[in-house]
C-alpha positions as CSV (number, residue, x, y, z in Angstrom):
1,L,79.6,160.8,97.3
2,G,81.8,159.5,99.8
3,A,79.6,156.5,101.1
4,D,79.5,155.7,97.3
5,L,83.3,155.5,96.8
6,P,83.7,151.8,97.2
7,D,81.5,151.2,94.4
8,W,83.4,153.4,91.8
9,G,86.7,153.5,93.7
10,L,87.8,150.0,93.4
11,P,87.2,149.5,89.8
12,L,89.2,152.8,89.1
13,A,92.1,151.5,91.5
14,V,91.9,148.2,89.1
15,A,92.2,149.8,86.2
16,K,94.9,152.0,87.5
17,H,96.8,149.0,88.6
18,Q,96.3,146.9,85.5
19,T,97.7,149.7,83.5
20,G,100.9,150.1,85.5
21,D,99.9,153.2,87.5
22,L,101.1,151.6,90.8
23,R,101.3,154.9,92.6
24,A,97.4,156.0,91.6
25,A,95.9,152.4,92.2
26,E,97.7,152.4,95.9
27,N,95.9,156.0,96.5
28,R,92.8,154.9,95.4
29,Y,92.7,151.3,97.2
30,R,93.4,153.1,100.6
31,E,90.9,155.6,99.8
32,V,88.4,152.7,99.4
33,I,89.7,151.2,102.4
34,R,89.3,154.3,104.3
35,H,86.0,154.6,103.6
36,D,85.2,151.0,104.6
37,A,88.0,149.5,106.8
38,Q,86.7,145.9,106.0
39,H,86.5,146.0,102.1
40,V,88.3,142.8,101.7
41,E,89.2,142.8,97.7
42,A,90.6,146.6,98.1
43,R,92.8,145.0,101.3
44,F,93.8,142.1,99.3
45,N,94.3,144.0,95.9
46,L,96.7,146.5,98.1
47,A,98.6,143.6,99.6
48,L,99.2,142.4,95.9
49,L,100.2,145.9,94.9
50,L,102.5,146.1,97.5
51,I,104.2,142.5,96.8
52,Q,104.9,143.9,93.4
53,Q,106.8,147.1,94.8
54,R,108.9,144.5,96.6
55,R,107.1,145.8,100.2
56,N,106.3,142.2,101.6
57,E,106.3,143.3,105.3
58,D,103.4,145.8,104.6
59,A,101.4,143.3,102.6
60,V,102.0,140.5,104.9
61,S,100.6,142.5,107.4
62,L,97.5,143.2,105.6
63,L,97.4,139.4,104.3
64,E,97.6,138.5,108.0
65,D,94.8,140.8,108.8
66,L,92.6,139.4,106.0
67,V,93.0,135.7,107.1
68,E,92.4,136.2,110.8
69,R,89.7,138.6,110.4
70,D,88.0,137.1,107.2
71,G,89.1,133.9,107.3
72,D,90.2,134.9,103.4
73,V,91.9,131.7,101.7
74,Q,93.6,133.5,98.7
75,A,95.1,135.6,101.5
76,A,96.3,132.6,103.4
77,H,97.7,131.1,100.0
78,V,99.6,134.5,99.2
79,L,101.2,134.3,102.8
80,R,102.6,130.9,102.0
81,E,103.8,131.9,98.7
82,I,105.8,134.9,100.8
83,R,107.1,132.8,103.5
84,G,107.6,129.8,102.0
85,P,107.5,126.1,103.5
86,E,109.8,127.2,106.4
87,G,107.9,130.5,107.2
88,D,105.0,129.3,108.2
89,R,104.1,130.5,111.7
90,D,101.5,128.5,112.5
91,G,102.4,125.2,110.7
92,D,103.8,122.0,111.8
93,R,107.3,123.1,113.1
94,E,105.4,123.8,116.2
95,G,103.8,120.1,116.4
96,E,107.2,118.7,115.7
97,R,109.0,120.4,118.6
98,E,106.1,119.4,121.2
99,G,106.5,115.7,119.5
100,E,110.1,116.0,120.2
101,K,109.7,116.5,123.8
C-alpha cells in the first residue's frame, strides 16, 4: 500500500485542496512527499497551498528546491511572483554592481 501512495495520494490531496480543506490537503501532500521525496507535483502543490496560507517562507524553501534540483520553470515563475522584481537573488542587480566597479 505504501509504495502505491503517490498514485492515489496526490489526487486525494488535490481534491482536498480544491474543496478548501487545506489542513487535510497539506497532510496528504506531505504524506506523498514522505513516500517519494522527489514527487515534483506534490512539492509544487504544497508550495501553492502554503502561499494560500501566507506561509511564504515555507513555500519559498520548497520552490527554491524545485528550481535548483529539478529546473522547474513553474516554480521559478512563482518565486518571481513572490519576490517581485527587486527580490530576484540571482538577477541583474549583481551584474549591475559588477558594472559599477
